[in-house]
TORNU-16632 format. One record per residue (C-alpha): x, y, z; residue number from 1. Coordinates in steps of 0.05 Angstrom, whole numbers. Example, Ala and Ser with C-alpha at 12.3 -4.5 7.8 and 13.67 -1.06 7.14 Angstrom:
ATOM       u       v       w  num
ATOM     246     -90     156    1
ATOM     273     -21     143    2
END
This chain:
ATOM       u       v       w  num
ATOM       1      -2      -3    1
ATOM      33      68     -19    2
ATOM      27     121      27    3
ATOM      49     191      21    4
ATOM      51     239      83    5
ATOM      48     316      68    6
ATOM      72     369     116    7
ATOM      26     431      98    8
ATOM      70     493     120    9
ATOM      13     545     117   10
ATOM      38     621     120   11
ATOM       8     681      99   12
ATOM     -26     741     124   13
ATOM     -84     746     173   14
ATOM    -152     781     165   15
ATOM    -155     845     201   16
ATOM    -205     821     252   17
ATOM    -156     772     276   18
ATOM     -91     787     258   19
ATOM     -27     803     303   20
ATOM       1     872     288   21
ATOM      72     887     291   22
ATOM     106     952     286   23
ATOM     157     959     231   24
ATOM     212    1020     223   25
ATOM     222    1048     154   26
ATOM     283    1091     151   27
ATOM     271    1129      86   28
ATOM     248    1198     112   29
ATOM     179    1219      78   30
ATOM     130    1275     108   31
ATOM      72    1246     149   32
ATOM      22    1248      90   33
ATOM      73    1209      47   34
ATOM      91    1158     105   35
ATOM      17    1141     115   36
ATOM       6    1130      43   37
ATOM      66    1082      38   38
ATOM      47    1042     103   39
ATOM     -23    1035      73   40
ATOM       5    1006       9   41
ATOM      61     962      45   42
ATOM      29     946     112   43
ATOM     -33     968     150   44
ATOM     -19    1045     162   45
ATOM      21    1090     206   46
ATOM      24    1059     273   47
ATOM     -29    1065     320   48
ATOM     -10    1052     404   49
ATOM     -68    1034     445   50
ATOM     -33    1026     516   51
ATOM      38    1026     551   52
ATOM      47     954     527   53
ATOM      39     966     461   54
ATOM      80    1033     473   55
ATOM     140     992     492   56
ATOM     133     949     429   57
ATOM     134    1007     387   58
ATOM     199    1032     422   59
ATOM     235     966     412   60
ATOM     218     976     332   61
ATOM     243    1047     335   62
ATOM     310    1022     358   63
ATOM     331    1088     392   64
ATOM     313    1125     331   65
ATOM     302    1200     348   66
ATOM     238    1232     316   67
ATOM     196    1179     284   68
ATOM     125    1192     254   69
ATOM      72    1151     288   70
ATOM      -5    1156     256   71
ATOM     -27    1211     307   72
ATOM     -47    1279     270   73
ATOM     -87    1336     296   74
ATOM    -157    1341     275   75
ATOM    -207    1395     272   76
ATOM    -250    1378     332   77
ATOM    -239    1368     404   78
ATOM    -261    1304     438   79
ATOM    -264    1283     514   80
ATOM    -226    1218     528   81
ATOM    -207    1185     587   82
ATOM    -135    1175     601   83
ATOM    -130    1100     624   84
ATOM    -140    1054     565   85
ATOM    -133     987     582   86
ATOM    -171     934     538   87
ATOM    -234     905     573   88
ATOM    -230     958     626   89
ATOM    -297     994     600   90
ATOM    -365     958     593   91
ATOM    -416     980     541   92
ATOM    -433    1058     552   93
ATOM    -379    1067     605   94
ATOM    -335    1105     565   95
ATOM    -391    1159     553   96
ATOM    -417    1165     628   97
ATOM    -402    1238     630   98
ATOM    -445    1270     689   99
ATOM    -430    1344     683  100
ATOM    -432    1397     737  101
ATOM    -408    1449     692  102
ATOM    -371    1444     623  103
ATOM    -328    1500     594  104
ATOM    -284    1512     541  105
ATOM    -221    1480     584  106
ATOM    -193    1414     564  107
ATOM    -181    1380     635  108
ATOM    -237    1343     674  109
ATOM    -238    1351     746  110
ATOM    -288    1313     798  111
ATOM    -328    1341     853  112
ATOM    -388    1314     894  113
ATOM    -409    1265     840  114
ATOM    -402    1310     777  115
ATOM    -351    1333     728  116
ATOM    -326    1398     711  117
ATOM    -280    1424     659  118
ATOM    -223    1472     682  119
ATOM    -160    1500     663  120
ATOM    -109    1443     665  121
ATOM     -58    1488     700  122
ATOM     -98    1494     760  123
ATOM     -67    1457     823  124
ATOM    -111    1400     854  125
ATOM    -101    1338     884  126
ATOM    -106    1275     836  127
ATOM    -144    1210     847  128
ATOM     -98    1152     817  129
ATOM    -122    1083     800  130
ATOM     -82    1024     821  131
ATOM    -104     959     784  132
ATOM     -62     911     825  133
ATOM    -110     927     883  134
ATOM    -185     914     901  135
ATOM    -246     949     918  136
ATOM    -241    1023     951  137
ATOM    -165    1009     957  138
ATOM    -162    1019     885  139
ATOM    -171    1095     886  140
ATOM    -107    1130     916  141
ATOM    -113    1205     927  142
ATOM     -47    1238     921  143
ATOM      -6    1273     975  144
ATOM       4    1336     940  145
ATOM     -34    1384     892  146
ATOM      -9    1387     820  147
ATOM     -33    1408     748  148
ATOM     -65    1358     706  149
ATOM      -4    1330     669  150
ATOM      36    1329     730  151
ATOM     -19    1287     761  152
ATOM     -28    1237     703  153
ATOM      47    1231     704  154
ATOM      51    1217     778  155
ATOM      -9    1172     768  156
ATOM      26    1134     720  157
ATOM      95    1125     755  158
ATOM      67    1103     824  159
ATOM       4    1065     802  160
ATOM     -36    1051     741  161
ATOM     -60    1121     714  162
ATOM    -107    1175     740  163
ATOM    -177    1147     754  164
ATOM    -236    1142     708  165
ATOM    -308    1152     734  166
ATOM    -344    1095     690  167
ATOM    -415    1091     729  168
ATOM    -454    1108     791  169
ATOM    -423    1060     832  170
ATOM    -349    1086     820  171
ATOM    -373    1150     831  172
ATOM    -395    1140     898  173
ATOM    -329    1104     914  174
ATOM    -297    1165     895  175
ATOM    -337    1210     942  176
ATOM    -322    1161     997  177
ATOM    -246    1176     983  178
ATOM    -247    1246     965  179
ATOM    -300    1278    1007  180
ATOM    -323    1345     988  181
ATOM    -257    1370     947  182
ATOM    -249    1376     877  183
ATOM    -195    1338     844  184
ATOM    -165    1314     786  185
ATOM    -187    1251     749  186
ATOM    -166    1221     679  187
ATOM    -213    1261     638  188
ATOM    -180    1309     583  189
ATOM    -201    1333     515  190
ATOM    -158    1341     455  191
ATOM    -166    1347     375  192
ATOM    -116    1286     360  193
ATOM    -136    1230     312  194
ATOM    -111    1167     296  195
ATOM     -96    1151     220  196
ATOM    -135    1087     219  197
ATOM    -196    1117     250  198
ATOM    -178    1082     318  199
ATOM    -209    1109     384  200
ATOM    -151    1101     422  201
ATOM    -141    1158     476  202
ATOM     -72    1138     501  203
ATOM     -24    1193     496  204
ATOM      47    1193     517  205
ATOM      74    1265     514  206
ATOM     136    1296     533  207
ATOM     125    1308     612  208
ATOM     134    1382     604  209
ATOM      92    1393     541  210
ATOM      28    1431     535  211
ATOM      -8    1394     485  212
ATOM     -79    1428     479  213
ATOM     -60    1480     426  214
ATOM     -87    1521     370  215
ATOM    -134    1477     328  216
ATOM    -113    1521     261  217
ATOM     -44    1496     264  218
ATOM     -34    1430     228  219
ATOM      11    1381     268  220
ATOM      31    1311     269  221
ATOM      61    1269     324  222
ATOM     130    1237     330  223
ATOM     162    1186     381  224
ATOM     229    1205     408  225
ATOM     275    1147     426  226
ATOM     257    1158     502  227
ATOM     188    1137     477  228
ATOM     155    1205     494  229
ATOM     115    1239     440  230
ATOM     118    1309     412  231
ATOM      77    1345     356  232
ATOM     115    1371     295  233
ATOM     102    1401     226  234
ATOM      65    1345     178  235
ATOM     114    1372     124  236
ATOM     177    1354     157  237
ATOM     210    1292     125  238
ATOM     222    1235     177  239
ATOM     231    1161     193  240
ATOM     165    1129     206  241
ATOM     131    1071     243  242
ATOM      75    1030     207  243
ATOM      30     977     235  244
ATOM      37     912     196  245
ATOM       2     851     193  246
ATOM      51     794     227  247
ATOM      60     733     181  248
ATOM      40     669     204  249
ATOM      59     595     195  250
ATOM      21     530     209  251
ATOM      40     462     200  252
ATOM     -13     406     183  253
ATOM      10     332     170  254
ATOM     -37     298     119  255
ATOM     -31     224      99  256
ATOM     -52     206      30  257
ATOM     -61     131       8  258
ATOM     -64      97     -57  259
ATOM    -101      40     -26  260
ATOM    -160      15     -73  261
ATOM    -138      71    -118  262
ATOM     -86      42    -169  263
ATOM     -48     103    -156  264
ATOM      28     107    -159  265
ATOM      54     162    -111  266
ATOM     119     155    -146  267
ATOM      88     177    -208  268
ATOM     109     259    -222  269
ATOM      41     261    -258  270
ATOM       3     237    -194  271
ATOM      41     288    -148  272
ATOM      26     342    -196  273
ATOM     -48     328    -194  274
ATOM     -45     330    -119  275
ATOM     -11     392    -122  276
ATOM     -61     426    -172  277
ATOM    -119     401    -130  278
ATOM     -88     433     -68  279
ATOM     -77     500     -99  280
ATOM    -151     500    -117  281
ATOM    -170     484     -38  282
ATOM    -130     544     -24  283
ATOM    -146     599     -73  284
ATOM    -190     636     -30  285
ATOM    -137     638      27  286
ATOM     -91     692       8  287
ATOM     -40     636     -20  288
ATOM      17     664     -66  289
ATOM      58     600     -79  290
ATOM      47     523     -70  291
ATOM     106     479     -85  292
ATOM     129     406     -60  293
ATOM     190     398     -18  294
ATOM     216     330     -14  295
ATOM     236     314      63  296
ATOM     315     313      65  297
ATOM     323     248     105  298
ATOM     271     209      68  299
ATOM     271     160       5  300
ATOM     223     164     -52  301
ATOM     160     119     -33  302
ATOM     160      48     -58  303
ATOM     106     -10     -39  304
ATOM     131     -18      27  305
ATOM     158      54      52  306
ATOM     132     125      68  307
ATOM     163     191      47  308
ATOM     154     261      79  309
ATOM     143     315      32  310
ATOM     126     386      50  311
ATOM      82     431      15  312
ATOM      93     509      20  313
ATOM      51     568       3  314
ATOM      70     641      27  315
END
């Protein structure tokens, strides 16, 4: 009985809904618009960074480069965001739980007696940090000193997780128990920055002393420094850039093909070619570029009493 074992090495690109994204640095300097067009042609888009874990991955890809474009640009409209961006942290509707006491033209959010107040970011308040390593009320930590909003976020990210969010009425009640009647900083802020791929990510990692709530009429795009900190620059500057790219994958599948009761000769090149053609047809809708045989290096051609390993590759 002739038997042939095929080891299928399946490699290619995944769909956007399930793929793993990796960051790739391209060193040919381009303007921000040129870099975005290049990333969309060669990868997915200019890099989007969702949280600190992805920021560390992006920093590794930058490899110490100084001033690399990412996919953040200034839009024409300011929107409210929460500083804390961990995946699965918010249930449906919790990002939009905004119970205002007063909303002005200012861009930083404070909290008092269960209500939100937009105030100037340079005011000095105590801050409430969120500590993801704790449970219950212990997760909400009141700072020991007053500071402006940017300093408060830096403090909370350094010592805990981030400035706290207020996701629902229950969390608001806990905050009132922690802070009493005083007005405090929370992780709410408003800015006009937009990601090239349309992501709603509110993660920001600006230079520590940077004032980022700037004139909407000035077109700016964002670079990441070798330190990992971000800075707005003129979009017409020519710089290296970081793309979000789909990570290729490989899967191995062992398939046994038998000529039992078929009269097929698995030594016959025509039979192998027919199997190869059929396999290509079956994989035609799977983003396959190349399909080919590769004889296993330590196996002989199959005969009536032996088996042979073969590899079928596509990429």
